[in-house]
N, C-alpha and C positions, 0 to 999 in steps of 0.2 A: 504494500500500500504506500502510495506517495504521501510524504509528509506535507506537501503543498497542494492545494487545489484551487481552482478558479472560483472567485466570488462572483456568482451570477446575479444579475438584476432580478429582483422579485423572489429570490431564494430566501429561506429562513436564515436570519443572521446567526453567525456563530457566537459562542460564549465570548464575551468581551474580555480582552486582556489589556489592562491599563498599566503602563510602566510609569513609575514616578521616582522622585528622588527627594532628598531632604528639603530642597528649596521649594518643591511643588507639593509636598505631602499635605500641607494644611488645606490647599485648594482641593486636593483629591478627597480628603475626608469630608469636606462640605458637600460633595455630590452624593454622599452615601446616606443611607437611612440611619436613624439613631441606633437600631439594633446592630447594624454592620459596624458602626463606629465603636460601639461597646466591645464587639468581638475583637476588633483590631487592638484596642487598648488592653483587653484581657490576655490576648495572645502575644503581646509584646512586639507586634510588627511596627517597625520604625522606618521603613523604606531603605534600609541598608542594601547595598549592592548584592544582587542575587537572592535576596529574601523573597518569599512568596506567601501570599495569603489568599485562601479560597473564600469567597463570599457567596452566601445563599440568600434567597428571598424568604418571605415569611413561611412558605411551605417547605423550606429546606432544599429547594432546587438550586444547583450551582448556577449563578448568573454572572459572576464577574471574578476575575483573577487579578490581584494586584501584584506587581513585580517591581522590586527595588532595582534601580539601575545606577550606574556611575556614568558621568558625562563622557568618560573615555571608552565606555563599552561600545563595541562594534558587533562583530560576529558573536561574541559571547553573551550578549544581553538576554537572548531567549534560548540559547543553545541547550540548556539543561531541561527544558520544559517538555519536549515531546514524549519522554518516557517517565516524567515526574507527574504530569497532569493526568487526570482521568481521560480515557479514550473519548474522543468526540471531535467536533469541529470548533475552532476558535478563530477569532479575528482581532486585530489590533484596534483598540478604541481610538477615536479621533483625538481624545485628550492626552494620549500617550506622550511621554517625554523620551525622545530618542534622537540621537545625533543623526542617524541614518537608518530609517525603517527598512530600507531594502537590504542593507547588510545584516540587520537583525533577522529578517526573514530567511536570508541565506544561512545564517547561523542556526536557525531552527531546523532547517532541512539537513544540514550537516550533522547536527546533534541527533537526528532521528535515525541515522545510519546504523545498521547492524549487519554483520557478516553472517549469513544464515545458510551457507551451502551445506554445512555438516550437522546442523541442529536447528530445530524450530525455534523461532524467537518466542520469548515468554509472553509477549503481548504486541499488539499493533501500536505504532506511535500515534499520539494525538496529531490532528491535522490543523494546519493554519490556512485560512482562506485569504487569498491575495487577489489583486486585480489581474485581468487577462494580460495586460502589458507587463506587469511585474512577473507573472508566471513565465511569460515568453522569454524574459531576460534571464531569469534565474534557473529555469529547468535545464538548459544545457550545461551550466556550471555544476549543478547538483549531480547530473548524470556523469559528467567527466570526472568529478571527484570520486564518485562511487566506483567508477571503472578503475581508477588508480588503486583505490583501497582493495577492491575485489581481486585484482591481478596480483597485488603484493601479498595479500592475506592467503591466497591459495597455496597449499603446500606444493613443493617441487614435483612430487609424484604426479600431480594433476596439472602442473604448470611448468613443463619442460620446454625446450626449444620448439618442438613441434606444436605444442598448445599455444605458445606465444605467437607463432606464425599464423595459427588458425584465428587468433583474435584479430590480427592485422587483416587477414583475408575477409573476415566478417565486416570489418570497418570499411574495407575497399568495396565490398559488395553493396553496403548501405549507401555509399556516396559515389558509386560508379567510377571508382579509381582503379588504376592498373596495379596489380601486385605480382611480383616474381620473387624467386629465392634461389640461392645457391646453397647446396646441401653437401656435406661431407667433402669428398675429394674434389667436387666441383669448385670448391673454394680455391684450391691450389691451381686448378686449370684457369680460373678467372683472375688469379693474382690477388688473393686475400690471405696471405700466408700467416699473419699473426692471429686472425680469427680461427683458422684451422689449428694452429699450434696450441692455443688455449683449450679448445674443445675436443681435440682428437682422442683424448683418453677416456671420454665418457662412452657408455653404451648407446647414448642418444646423440646422433650426429650433430655437429655444429652447423650453423647456417647463418646466412645474411639475408634478411628480408627487406625488400624495397617496395614502397608504395609511392606511386606518382599520380598527381591530380592537378587539374587546372589548365589554363591556356598557356601555350608556349610563349606568347607575347607578354605575359605578366611577369613582374619581378620574381626572381627565383629565391626560394627559401629552402634550406636543407635542415631537417630535424634529425638528430642522432640520439638514440637511447641505449645505454648500456644494458644488455640483456643477459647477464650472467645469472642463469636460473638457479644455480646453487654453486657456492664457492667453498670448497674444502680448503682452499689455500694451495692446492696442488702438492708437489713434493715438499714445499715449505709449509707443511700441514698446520692448520690452525689448531689451537687447543679447543677442547669441547665447548667451553663457554663462548669462545669467539666464533664457533661454527653454528651455534644453536639457532640463530635467526637468519642464516644466510639464504633462506628462501627469498628474502627481500632484496637480494643483490641485483634483481632485475627491475628495481624501482625506477631507475632512469628510463628504461624502455617503457614502463607503464606511463610515466609522465609524457614521453614523446608521443605515444599512441593516443593518449587522451587529448593532448594539444592538437594533434593532427585532426582529430575528430571535431574539435571546436572550430578550427579554421575552416574545415569543409562545410560544416553546418552553417556557419556564418557567411559562407560564400565570399570570403575575403579574396580580393583580386591578386592571387598569388599562383605561381607555378611551384607546387609543393612536392618535395621529395622527403619521404620518411625512411630512415635507415635504422634497422635494429639488428645488430650482431647478437645472435642468440646461442649461448653455449652453456655447458656445465664445466666448471673447472674441477676435474676429477683426478683420481690417482690410479694409474695402471702402468704397465710396462712401457707403453709408448707415450707417457706423459712428458711434457717438456721439462727440461732439467735446468737448475741454476747453472749458469755458465754457458748455456746454449746461445748462439747468435742467430738472429732471424733477420733477413732482409725484408723490409716492409714493402707494401704496395708503392709507397713514395720513393723507394730506392734507397732509403736510409737504413743502415744496419743497426740493430738493437741487441745489446747483450742482456740476457735475462739474469739480472742480479737476484731477483726474488720472484718465485712463481705465484706468490700471493699478491703481486702488483699486476694482476692479469687484466683488470678493467681497462687500463690505458692501452693495453695491447690490442684488445678487440676494438676499442674505439678508434685507434689511429688509422687502421685500414679503412674503416667506414668513413671517417672524416676525410681522408685522402681521396676516396672515391667520390664523396659528395663535392669536394672542392673542384674535381675535374669538370663538374657541370657548371662551373663559374657562377655560383649564386652570389647575390649581394649580401647574404647573411647566412651563417651556419650557427645553429643553436644545439648544444648537446647537454643532455641530462645524465647524471651518473651518481650512484651511491659509491663514490670513488674512494674516499679516505676517512679513516678514523681521526686523522689530524684535524679535519674541518670540524668535527664534533668536539674535539678537545678545545679548539679555539672559540667556537661559537655556540656550543651546546646543541641539543637536538632540534630546536625550533627554527633556527636561522640557517637556511641554505647559504653556502658560500658562492658568491658571484664573481666570476672573472670575465674580463672583456679586453680585447685588443685595441679598443677605442674607448676613451673615457666617456665620451658623449653617449655611447651606447649604454654603458653601465648606469650613468646618471638617469637616463630616460627610463630604464627598467626599474631602478630603485624608486623613482617617483611613481610609476604605475603601481608598484607593489604597495606603496603607502596609501594610494588612492583606494585600493580594493582590500586593504587589511590583509595583505599577503607578503609579509616582510622578507627581505633578503639583506645580505651584508656583503659589501664589496671587499675582496682581498686583492692585494697587488700582484701583478705579474712581475716580480722582482727578478729581472733577468740575470743579475750577478749570481743568483742561486743555481743557474744552469750547471755550474761547476760541480754541484752535488751529484749530478747524473753522469759525470765523466766516466768513460770506459777506456781501458788501455788498449783494447783490440777492436772495438766497434765505434761507430759514430757517437753513440752514447748508450747508457744503460736505462733500463726501465725503473730502477730504484738505486739507492745508494746506502752507504754505511750510516750516514747521519739520520737521526730521527727529527732533526730540525725542519720546520717549514714544509711538512709533508704534503699539505694541500696545495701549496704554491708550487713545489717541484712537480707534482702530478699535472697541474695545469700547464706548467712550462713544457713538460713532455708533449702534451697534446698540441700546444701552440705551434710546435715545429712543423706540424702537418697542415697548418692553415697558411696558404700563400698570402703574401702581401697584396693588399687591395680587396680582400674579402673580410667583411665584418664577422666577428666571432664572439659568441657568448657561451660560457661554460658554467653550469650549475652543479655544484657538488652538494647533493641533498641527502638527507637521512631517510626520507620517505617512510617514517615510522614514528608512532607514538608509544613510548614505553609504558605509559599509564593512561587511565581514563580521565579525561577532563571534559568540561562542557564543550560540545561541538567537535571534540577530537577524541573519539573512542580509541582504545588501545588497539594497536596493529598498524596496518598500512595507512599511509597518509600522503595526500597531495600537498607538496610544499614548493611554491614557486610557479605552480601551474596557472593560477589566476593572474599573477603578476605578468607573466610572459604573454598570456592571451590579451590582457588589457593593453600591454605595450604594442603588440602586433595590430590590435584594432585601431589604436591611435595612429600608427604608422601607415597602415594600408587600408583604412576604411574607405569605401567608395565615395 
């Protein structure tokens, strides 16, 4: 059941939700009956942020919900309510105090999400009635976020490279886009050696999936998503606690897929290419080894310093291939480094850009839609940390310093001068339950990038 539904003229109104704060609480109380005011006093409701009071009429029927908000509340204002309120249809009261009602409605929908593939939900969420225009604007964002969460939450047994490719095929079918893929040794024949090297040890063949859409005369955009469906670390094996949640290592691919869907649904005037290198980084007799040297699609030789730095290997061939199409912009998403999480924590994706004006525009778009990112520098002197004595460079180095930056610097080598490039190192995961952000897979940076692309390419 959708948590948002269209408010139709003439339909029975939903139960009113009135948001208020300390500055407006006295006015809120004056609109209530004496019995309701007594109830609020007896229950201790004081309009504190995230506080809730249910108000009934004289017969005991629920007729109004008061919700305390903070002036800074955006997505979080109503996000806890879909599973906290009794099931039914609600709507925002005209008297509500909210900085951005549309963002609050989006937060309601994001808070209603539950991953129910393997167990039945305990209850249906309460529904919020919104206008037809609001529903049209919000529904694609809600669906795209749910798609990211669903893809990331699905265990690898049911979300391997083949299943990830099927998700892209379904997307292509829905929007009449062209999809093709290179599987197994076809990667070597087509000159995608690093994707093959990372994925060849798995019993499930590695692949590169390509979706193309749009008019050839429109500006070209390439989206790349890291699709490591499970990451053991390879021969540089992760410890068990580091491996536990590695089903989410395809979170970058999930973001790129969802963003491609938003672009096509919005009919942005773009010639879109989506590239997802989909692999499992497994352990077997033919696994790549520390010390191996791979000549990449771009002709640059890379020494494998660490097999657990595999994400940048699968991405570099995809980025090089995307650059051959001479787009004006390449955007890649990846759950790439723990170093980004150490620097920024789980909520803030690290943003890198080879042009500062690109980064500033995306950061501004993220602030506008309450989807924050944080820019980290492409500090090029740190390239020395990836020096190799026998190859052009290595995929990792001995130092633990600046791990997110050195990973971005590795990828930047595959972006030719003259092409704009954005790189998002995202966690794609919530460790705990919070209003609007249930535990598990999460879209981080998706709305920010879509808002930026809408501003840049809106017809």
